[in-house]
C-alpha positions in Angstrom: -78.8 -118.1 -19.7 -75.1 -119.3 -19.6 -74.9 -118.1 -15.9 -77.9 -120.2 -15.2 -76.4 -123.3 -16.8 -73.1 -122.7 -14.9 -75.0 -122.5 -11.7 -76.8 -125.8 -12.6 -73.5 -127.4 -13.3 -72.0 -125.9 -10.1 -74.8 -127.3 -8.0 -74.4 -130.7 -9.6 -70.8 -130.8 -9.0 -71.3 -130.0 -5.2 -74.0 -132.7 -5.0 -76.5 -130.0 -4.0 -79.4 -131.9 -5.4 -82.1 -129.7 -4.1 -80.8 -126.5 -5.8 -79.8 -128.5 -8.9 -83.4 -129.7 -9.5 -85.0 -126.3 -8.5 -82.8 -124.7 -11.2 -83.6 -127.4 -13.9 -87.3 -126.9 -13.1 -87.1 -123.2 -14.3 -86.0 -124.4 -17.7 -89.0 -126.8 -17.9 -91.5 -123.9 -17.9 -89.8 -122.0 -20.8 -91.4 -122.3 -24.2 -89.3 -124.1 -26.7 -89.2 -122.3 -30.2 -88.3 -124.6 -33.0 -86.9 -123.3 -36.3 -89.7 -123.2 -38.9 -87.4 -123.0 -42.0 -84.2 -124.8 -43.2 -82.5 -125.3 -46.5 -82.8 -128.1 -48.8 -79.9 -130.1 -50.4 -79.7 -127.4 -53.2 -79.5 -124.5 -50.7 -82.9 -123.2 -51.3 -85.0 -122.0 -48.1 -88.0 -124.2 -47.4 -90.8 -123.1 -45.0 -93.6 -125.6 -45.3 -93.6 -127.6 -42.1 -93.9 -131.0 -43.7 -91.2 -130.1 -46.0 -88.9 -128.9 -43.1 -89.6 -132.1 -41.1 -89.0 -134.3 -44.2 -85.6 -132.4 -44.8 -84.6 -132.9 -41.1 -85.5 -136.5 -41.3 -83.4 -137.0 -44.5 -80.5 -135.0 -42.9 -80.4 -137.4 -40.0 -80.8 -140.5 -41.8 -77.8 -139.4 -43.9 -75.8 -138.4 -40.9 -76.4 -141.6 -39.1 -76.0 -144.0 -41.9 -72.7 -145.7 -41.7 -71.3 -147.3 -44.9 -70.5 -150.9 -44.7 -66.9 -151.8 -45.0 -66.2 -155.5 -45.8 -64.5 -157.6 -43.2 -61.1 -158.8 -43.9 -59.8 -162.3 -42.9 -56.1 -162.9 -42.0 -54.1 -165.9 -41.1 -52.3 -165.2 -37.8 -50.3 -168.1 -36.1 -52.5 -170.7 -37.9 -55.8 -169.1 -36.7 -58.2 -167.2 -39.0 -58.7 -163.7 -37.5 -61.5 -161.4 -38.9 -60.8 -157.7 -38.8 -63.1 -154.8 -39.7 -62.2 -151.2 -40.3 -64.6 -148.6 -39.2 -65.2 -145.4 -41.2 -63.9 -143.1 -38.4 -60.4 -144.7 -38.5 -60.0 -143.1 -41.9 -60.5 -139.6 -40.6 -57.4 -139.3 -38.6 
């Protein structure tokens, strides 16, 4: 599988579009197997498909939600400037 991916990448970098799309097409016919279980917030395994889907939905909603940080206004050279800090700035 990794060799195939490397070959696709190589064909793309060489602008060999014919071989690139031929290799991509082989992936299209493979069956995609999705995980049927996952863990809830407490760490318990859940296997009911509706519960699994709801947990994934909850996970990505939490992952993608960005907390709002209030804007700060400053006076710089007699002008009011509004600055805003983003959460990722606190990580580093």
